[in-house]
C-alpha positions as CSV (number, residue, x, y, z in Angstrom):
1,N,120.0,86.8,109.1
2,A,122.4,88.8,111.2
3,I,120.7,91.0,113.8
4,V,121.4,94.7,113.1
5,D,119.1,96.5,115.6
6,W,115.8,96.5,117.3
7,V,112.4,98.0,116.3
8,Q,109.0,98.4,117.8
9,V,106.1,96.8,116.0
10,Q,102.6,98.2,116.7
11,L,99.2,96.9,115.9
12,R,96.7,99.8,115.6
13,S,92.9,99.7,115.5
14,A,93.0,103.0,113.7
15,A,95.8,105.0,112.1
16,S,96.5,106.8,115.4
17,T,95.4,104.3,118.0
18,A,97.9,101.6,119.1
19,V,96.4,98.6,120.8
20,A,99.6,96.5,121.1
21,T,103.4,97.3,120.9
22,Q,106.2,94.8,120.9
23,A,110.0,95.1,120.7
24,A,111.5,93.0,117.9
25,L,114.8,92.5,116.2
26,I,115.6,93.5,112.6
27,Q,117.9,91.4,110.6
28,R,120.3,92.6,107.9
29,D,118.0,91.3,105.2
30,G,115.1,93.3,106.6
31,D,113.2,90.5,108.3
32,I,111.7,91.4,111.7
33,V,111.8,88.5,114.2
34,A,111.0,87.9,117.9
35,L,113.5,88.7,120.6
36,D,114.9,85.2,120.4
37,G,116.4,86.2,117.0
38,T,114.6,83.5,114.9
39,S,110.9,83.1,115.7
40,A,108.1,85.0,114.1
41,L,106.7,87.8,116.1
42,E,103.4,86.9,117.9
43,F,100.8,89.2,119.3
44,A,98.2,88.2,121.9
45,Q,95.5,90.3,120.2
46,A,92.4,88.6,118.7
47,P,92.5,88.1,115.0
48,A,91.1,91.3,113.4
49,N,92.0,94.0,111.0
50,Y,95.0,96.2,112.2
51,F,97.2,98.8,110.8
52,V,100.8,97.5,111.2
53,N,103.4,100.1,112.2
54,V,107.2,99.7,112.5
55,L,109.2,102.2,114.5
56,H,113.0,102.5,114.7
57,R,115.2,104.7,116.8
58,N,116.5,107.0,114.1
59,H,114.2,106.4,111.1
60,L,110.8,107.7,110.3
61,G,108.2,105.0,111.0
62,V,106.4,103.0,108.3
63,M,102.8,101.8,108.5
64,T,100.4,100.0,106.2
65,S,98.0,102.3,104.4
66,A,95.0,100.4,105.6
67,A,94.1,97.9,108.2
68,V,95.2,94.4,107.2
69,A,93.5,91.1,108.2
70,L,95.7,89.3,110.8
71,S,94.8,85.8,111.9
72,T,96.4,83.1,114.1
73,A,98.4,81.9,111.1
74,T,101.7,83.5,110.2
75,N,101.1,86.8,108.4
76,T,103.8,88.4,106.3
77,I,103.9,92.1,105.4
78,D,106.8,93.1,103.2
79,F,107.4,96.8,103.4
80,T,110.4,96.5,101.0
81,V,108.3,95.9,97.9
82,S,106.3,98.6,96.0
83,G,103.2,96.4,96.2
84,T,102.7,97.1,99.9
85,A,100.8,100.3,100.2
86,T,102.0,102.5,103.1
87,Y,100.3,105.3,105.0
88,G,100.9,108.9,103.9
89,S,102.5,110.3,100.8
90,D,106.2,109.7,100.1
91,A,106.2,107.3,103.1
92,Q,109.4,105.4,102.2
93,S,112.7,106.0,100.4
94,T,113.8,103.7,97.6
95,V,117.2,102.1,97.8
96,G,118.1,100.2,94.6
97,A,115.1,97.9,94.0
98,Y,113.8,98.1,97.5
99,R,111.7,100.4,99.6
100,A,113.1,101.4,103.0
101,M,112.3,103.6,106.0
102,W,113.6,107.2,105.8
103,A,116.9,107.3,107.8
104,G,118.1,110.3,109.8
105,D,115.6,111.2,112.5
106,A,118.5,111.9,115.0
107,S,116.3,114.2,117.1
108,G,113.4,111.7,117.4
109,D,110.8,114.4,116.5
110,K,109.4,112.4,113.4
111,I,110.9,115.1,111.1
112,L,114.0,114.9,109.0
113,K,115.3,118.4,109.0
114,Y,118.8,119.9,108.6
115,S,119.1,123.7,109.0
116,D,121.9,126.0,109.8
117,T,120.2,127.4,112.9
118,Y,120.9,125.6,116.1
119,N,117.3,124.6,116.9
120,D,115.2,121.4,117.0
121,N,116.6,119.6,114.0
122,D,118.7,116.6,113.2
123,R,121.9,118.6,112.6
124,A,121.6,120.0,116.2
125,A,121.0,116.6,117.6
126,I,124.3,115.2,116.2
127,L,126.3,118.2,117.4
128,T,124.7,118.0,120.8
129,Q,125.6,114.3,121.1
130,L,129.2,115.3,120.3
131,G,129.1,118.1,122.9
132,V,129.7,120.9,120.5
133,T,127.7,123.7,118.7
134,K,129.6,123.9,115.4
135,V,131.2,121.8,112.8
136,T,133.8,119.4,114.3
137,A,135.9,116.4,113.5
138,R,134.9,114.8,116.9
139,V,133.7,111.2,116.9
140,K,131.7,109.5,119.7
141,N,131.6,105.7,119.7
142,G,128.6,103.8,121.0
143,Y,124.9,103.1,120.5
144,F,123.1,106.4,120.0
145,R,120.0,107.7,118.2
146,E,122.3,110.2,116.4
147,D,124.3,107.4,114.8
148,V,122.1,107.5,111.7
149,N,124.3,105.4,109.4
150,M,124.5,102.8,112.2
151,D,128.2,102.2,112.2
152,G,128.6,102.6,116.0
153,K,129.9,106.2,115.8
154,V,128.3,109.6,115.9
155,K,130.3,111.6,113.4
156,Y,129.6,115.0,111.9
157,S,132.3,115.4,109.4
158,G,134.7,113.3,107.4
159,I,134.2,110.0,105.6
160,N,131.1,108.0,106.6
161,N,129.6,110.8,108.7
162,D,126.0,110.9,109.9
163,R,125.2,114.3,108.6
164,I,125.4,113.2,104.9
165,I,122.7,110.5,105.4
166,I,120.2,113.2,106.6
167,L,121.1,115.5,103.7
168,K,120.6,112.6,101.1
169,M,117.3,111.7,102.6
170,I,115.9,115.2,102.3
171,G,117.5,116.0,98.9
172,G,120.0,118.6,100.0
173,S,123.8,119.0,99.9
174,A,124.1,121.7,102.6
175,T,121.8,123.3,105.0
176,T,118.3,123.4,103.5
177,T,114.7,124.0,104.3
178,N,113.7,120.6,102.8
179,T,112.1,118.2,105.3
180,R,110.5,114.8,105.5
181,T,107.8,114.3,108.0
182,Q,106.1,111.3,109.5
183,T,102.4,111.8,109.4
184,F,101.0,109.3,112.0
């Protein structure tokens, strides 16, 4: 139950219309809880059918494929299991037996992209955070969107670098035209 980061959880009346957004904490086991670190997340909205959307600082978001009935009772939506239908095609990655959000959106543009050109892509975002324009061994410690492996460091090369996470998510091993896009 250790807290690893924070997320935003949205209720949407339609796939593109947010009616409520709340910050929440995500635990190492994937549970999302209220800001006190233990309580269930509560929304003030009236019971109704809502799309439920989870957004993270450097992952592509994940949303239910259809509106789900939410009531005043505790409702559980488990995005880690294949039985929970999600919005869009190829909306989640698979890690072992679990489904997960696509990691690596270092630029925050809802696209996982890694190209050799210095333009709007996740490779460029990492290099910019490091203050360089080409491959470097530089490391920057802290809490940054570009820290896609979430180890507290922005790192382009060497062991446990952030670049490799993006490449794995898009199925490449070097610069590539492959991308993953969030569709909502």
